C-alpha positions in Angstrom: 66.1 118.1 112.5 69.4 118.5 113.9 70.4 121.8 115.4 73.2 124.2 114.0 75.3 123.6 117.5 74.8 119.7 116.6 76.1 120.1 113.1 79.1 121.9 114.3 80.2 119.5 116.7 79.6 116.8 114.0 81.8 119.0 111.7 84.5 119.8 114.6 85.3 116.2 115.1 89.2 115.4 115.5 91.2 113.5 113.5 91.9 111.0 116.4 88.1 110.2 116.1 87.9 110.3 112.3 90.8 107.9 112.2 89.0 105.7 115.0 86.0 105.3 113.2 87.9 103.8 110.1 89.7 101.5 112.1 86.6 99.4 112.6 87.6 96.5 110.5 84.9 95.8 108.1 83.3 99.4 108.7 80.8 100.7 105.7 79.9 104.3 105.4 77.6 105.4 102.6 77.8 108.7 101.3 80.7 109.8 103.9 81.3 113.5 104.4 84.8 114.9 103.1 86.3 114.9 106.4 85.8 111.2 106.5 87.1 110.9 103.1 90.4 112.5 103.7 90.8 110.5 107.0 90.5 107.7 104.6 93.1 108.3 102.2 95.4 109.5 105.0 95.1 105.9 106.8 95.9 104.5 103.2 99.0 106.4 103.0 99.8 105.2 106.3 99.4 101.4 105.2 97.3 100.6 108.3 93.8 100.2 106.2 92.7 99.1 102.8 89.8 101.1 101.3 87.3 99.9 98.6 85.6 102.9 97.0 82.0 101.6 95.4 79.4 103.4 93.4 75.8 102.4 93.5 72.6 103.5 92.5 69.0 102.8 93.7 66.5 100.8 92.3 63.8 103.3 93.3 64.8 106.8 93.7 62.0 109.6 93.1 64.8 111.9 91.7 65.7 109.4 89.1 64.2 109.8 85.6 62.8 106.3 85.6 60.9 106.5 88.8 58.3 105.1 89.8 59.8 101.5 88.8 57.0 98.4 89.1 58.1 98.0 92.7 57.7 101.5 93.8 59.4 100.7 97.2 62.0 98.5 96.4 65.4 99.2 98.3 67.5 97.5 96.1 71.3 98.9 95.8 72.8 98.5 92.2 76.7 98.5 92.2 78.1 100.0 89.1 80.9 97.8 87.3 82.6 99.0 84.4 82.6 95.1 83.1 79.0 94.9 82.9 77.1 95.9 79.8 74.1 98.1 80.6 72.6 97.3 76.9 72.8 93.8 77.7 70.3 94.3 80.7 73.1 93.1 82.7 72.3 95.6 85.5 69.3 94.0 87.4 68.4 94.8 90.8 69.1 92.2 93.5 65.8 92.6 95.2 63.3 92.7 92.4 65.3 91.6 89.4 64.5 94.4 87.1 67.0 95.7 84.4 68.3 99.0 85.4 70.1 101.4 83.4 72.2 103.8 85.4 73.8 105.5 82.7 70.7 105.7 80.2 68.5 107.1 82.9 71.2 109.2 84.6 70.2 107.9 87.8 71.6 109.5 90.9 74.9 108.1 92.2 76.1 107.5 95.7 79.5 106.3 97.4 80.2 103.8 99.7 83.6 103.5 101.4 84.5 99.9 102.9 87.5 99.7 105.2 89.6 96.6 106.2 92.1 97.1 108.7 95.7 95.5 107.5 97.5 93.8 110.6 100.6 93.8 108.9 100.4 97.2 107.9 99.4 97.9 111.8 102.7 96.0 112.7 104.8 97.8 110.4 103.5 101.3 111.6 104.0 100.1 115.5 107.6 98.9 114.8 108.3 102.3 112.8 106.9 104.3 115.8 109.0 102.3 118.5 112.0 102.8 116.1 111.3 106.8 115.6 111.2 106.9 119.6 114.8 105.4 119.8 114.0 101.9 120.7 115.3 98.6 118.8 111.9 96.7 118.7 111.8 92.8 118.7 108.9 90.8 118.1 108.0 88.3 120.6 104.7 86.9 119.1 102.0 88.2 116.9 100.9 91.7 118.1 103.7 91.6 121.0 107.1 93.4 120.8 109.7 94.0 123.4 112.1 97.0 123.6 114.8 98.1 126.1 115.2 100.8 128.3 118.5 100.4 130.4 118.5 97.6 132.3 114.2 97.4 132.2 112.7 95.5 129.5 109.2 97.2 128.4 106.5 95.4 126.2 104.0 96.5 123.6 101.1 94.7 122.9 98.4 95.3 120.1 95.4 93.6 122.0 93.2 93.3 118.7 95.8 90.7 117.3 97.5 89.6 120.1 97.0 85.5 120.0 98.7 84.5 123.4 96.7 84.8 126.5 99.3 85.4 128.9 100.2 88.8 127.4 96.8 90.0 128.2 96.6 89.0 131.7 96.6 91.1 135.0 99.8 89.2 136.8 101.5 89.6 133.3 101.0 93.3 133.2 101.7 93.6 137.0 105.0 92.2 136.6 106.6 93.1 133.1 105.5 97.0 132.3 103.3 96.6 129.2 102.1 99.2 126.8 98.8 98.0 125.5 97.4 99.4 122.1 94.2 99.1 120.9 93.4 99.3 117.1 89.6 99.4 117.2 88.9 101.7 120.5 84.8 101.6 119.9 84.1 99.1 122.7 87.5 99.5 124.6 85.9 101.0 127.8 83.8 97.8 127.8 86.8 95.3 126.9 89.4 96.7 129.5 88.9 95.9 132.9 88.7 99.5 135.3 92.3 99.6 135.9 93.7 103.2 136.1 97.5 102.0 136.5 97.1 100.0 132.9 99.1 102.0 130.3 96.7 102.1 126.9 97.1 103.7 124.0 94.9 103.7 120.9 96.6 103.2 117.2 94.7 106.5 116.4 96.8 108.2 118.7 100.0 107.2 117.5 99.3 107.9 113.9 97.9 111.5 114.9 101.0 112.3 117.2 104.2 110.6 116.9 105.4 111.3 120.2 102.5 109.7 122.2 104.0 106.2 121.9 107.4 107.6 123.1 106.0 109.5 126.0 103.8 106.6 127.2 107.0 104.4 127.3 108.9 107.0 129.3 106.0 107.0 131.8 105.9 103.2 132.0 106.9 101.4 135.1 106.2 98.4 137.1 103.1 99.0 139.4 104.1 98.7 143.0 100.3 99.1 144.8 98.7 96.5 142.9 98.2 92.6 144.2 98.6 89.7 141.9 95.5 88.4 140.7 95.2 86.4 137.7 92.6 87.7 135.7 92.5 89.3 132.0 93.1 92.9 131.7 91.3 92.8 128.5 88.6 90.7 127.0 88.4 89.9 123.5 84.9 88.1 123.9 82.9 91.4 123.4 82.6 92.3 119.5 82.9 95.9 118.9 79.7 97.4 117.9 79.2 99.1 114.7 76.7 101.7 113.3 76.3 99.6 110.2 75.1 96.0 110.7 78.3 94.6 108.9 80.6 93.2 111.3 83.8 91.2 111.4 83.6 87.6 110.2 82.3 84.9 113.3 84.0 81.3 112.2 82.5 78.9 111.4 79.4 80.1 109.4 76.8 77.3 108.0 74.2 78.2 105.5 71.1 76.0 105.7 69.8 75.8 102.1 66.2 75.5 101.1 65.5 74.8 97.3 61.9 75.7 96.6 60.1 75.6 93.1 60.5 79.3 92.4 63.0 80.7 95.1 65.7 79.6 97.3 66.0 80.5 101.0 69.3 80.3 103.3 69.0 80.3 107.0 65.2 81.7 106.5 66.4 84.3 104.4 65.2 84.6 100.9 68.0 84.9 98.5 66.9 84.2 95.1 63.2 85.4 94.6 60.6 84.4 92.1 61.4 86.7 89.4 64.9 85.5 89.4 64.4 82.5 86.9 67.8 82.6 85.5 69.6 82.5 88.7 66.9 79.9 90.3 68.0 77.7 87.6 71.7 77.9 87.8 71.3 77.4 91.6 69.6 74.5 90.9 72.0 72.9 88.6 75.0 73.4 91.6 72.5 72.3 94.3 72.3 68.9 91.9 76.1 68.5 91.7 76.4 69.3 95.2 73.9 66.7 96.7 75.4 63.8 94.1 78.9 64.7 95.8 77.1 64.5 98.9 75.9 61.1 98.4 79.6 59.9 97.2 80.7 61.1 101.0 83.5 63.1 99.2 85.7 65.2 101.3 84.9 69.3 100.7 88.3 69.1 98.6 87.2 66.3 96.1 83.7 68.3 95.6 83.6 68.5 91.8 82.6 72.0 89.9 80.3 73.0 86.9 81.9 74.9 84.3 80.0 77.9 82.5 79.0 75.1 79.5 77.3 72.9 82.0 75.1 75.7 83.6 74.1 77.6 80.4 73.9 77.2 76.7 74.5 81.1 76.0 77.1 83.4 75.5 80.3 82.5 78.2 80.3 86.1 79.4 76.8 86.9 79.9 76.3 83.6 82.3 79.5 84.8 84.1 78.3 88.2 85.3 74.7 86.4 86.2 76.7 83.9 88.5 78.8 86.8 89.8 75.5 89.0 90.5 74.1 85.9 92.0 77.0 85.4 94.5 76.8 89.2 95.4 73.1 89.3 95.7 73.2 86.3 98.1 76.1 88.0 100.1 74.1 90.9 100.3 71.1 89.3 101.6 72.4 87.4 104.2 74.5 90.3 105.5 71.7 92.5 105.8 69.5 89.9 107.7 72.6 88.4 110.1 74.8 91.5 110.6 77.8 89.7 109.8 80.1 90.1 107.2 79.2 87.3 104.4 81.8 86.7 101.8 80.4 86.4 98.1 82.5 83.0 98.0 80.6 81.7 101.3 77.7 79.8 99.2 78.6 79.7 95.7 82.3 79.6 95.1 84.6 80.3 92.1 87.3 77.6 91.8 90.3 77.9 89.8 91.3 81.2 91.5 94.5 82.0 93.0 94.8 80.0 96.1 92.6 77.1 94.5 94.6 75.9 91.5 94.4 72.3 92.3 90.5 72.4 91.6 89.2 72.6 87.8 87.9 75.9 87.1 84.1 76.4 87.5 81.7 76.7 90.2 80.1 74.9 93.0 78.2 75.2 96.3 80.9 75.8 99.4 81.1 72.3 100.7 82.7 73.6 103.9 79.8 76.1 104.4 76.8 74.7 102.7 73.9 72.5 104.3 70.8 71.4 102.7 67.6 70.6 104.2 64.1 69.7 103.0 61.6 72.9 102.5 59.9 73.8 105.6 56.3 73.9 105.4 53.6 75.8 108.0 53.4 72.4 110.0 56.9 72.1 110.7 58.1 73.3 114.0 
């Protein structure tokens, strides 16, 4: 059990520290304390993050009226959705597929907050801070600006979004006075070389203290005691380490599908179990259409979709929600096992949405990500 002094230390985290937790793109917080909730609202106001707030219940929770379920140790999480019909058994556990009744059984609700950094919001924040400091910022590249201080040109570089390696080179920083701003500081010490002369600043510090960037630029100058060695001052190859398994996406992703008689396995992870018969049937129909298009040597944009009527003969809204649950449960299962942020559209793709209007409305296996393989047996290597 944590000591009282430890709890006081956790509760006394500074605003900068709280901001830094939320400035990890893709970070997820379950049952966050009030101070984290306040930090999230503040960062939303600044426009640098988007925050999604979700409520969920556990399939098996000893504090609930429906405990114990038939799978007593089930770890499934069921997210609440106003569009789902509880009386129609539309709330189902993604792990054991049993119907769950959050409202009828007054199940204990929990809060989950998901944070995503807005690059355009960060850029606007930096430009506003430079303007407030009395400069006229001019954008030189993505994540890079320059300003004039008398006869000297100063540079500001957001290392998380900078796309041109030359701005991150040591010889650039030596010749051009540059202030490097870090959005996600969790691994900043690992990513930066140990160079005391480098000017570094976190976005959280700028948000908390409007004078921080002004003061940093006042002190900024060209170092005279540093040798010219052309190596990066910061490497982007070290991905931030999260407390949650969810991390930012790594592209490209491939999903290797094994369609079994009573289950579906993707990348070695069972994503549809033997009890989810309706989801298994729908996935089988999508796979059949996928393999037909594969045999025709079609390009990804030519792969056909299946409409709701092609997938089931029941009422339209019920199967649509079933497919939505299928997409979410596949993404959740892969996310837990891989540690990557898996989008619900990565495997089963909904077409006819904004940005995809060239395709008929319907569903298909994503031809850009999905691969198919035979069932592996115990005799396979």
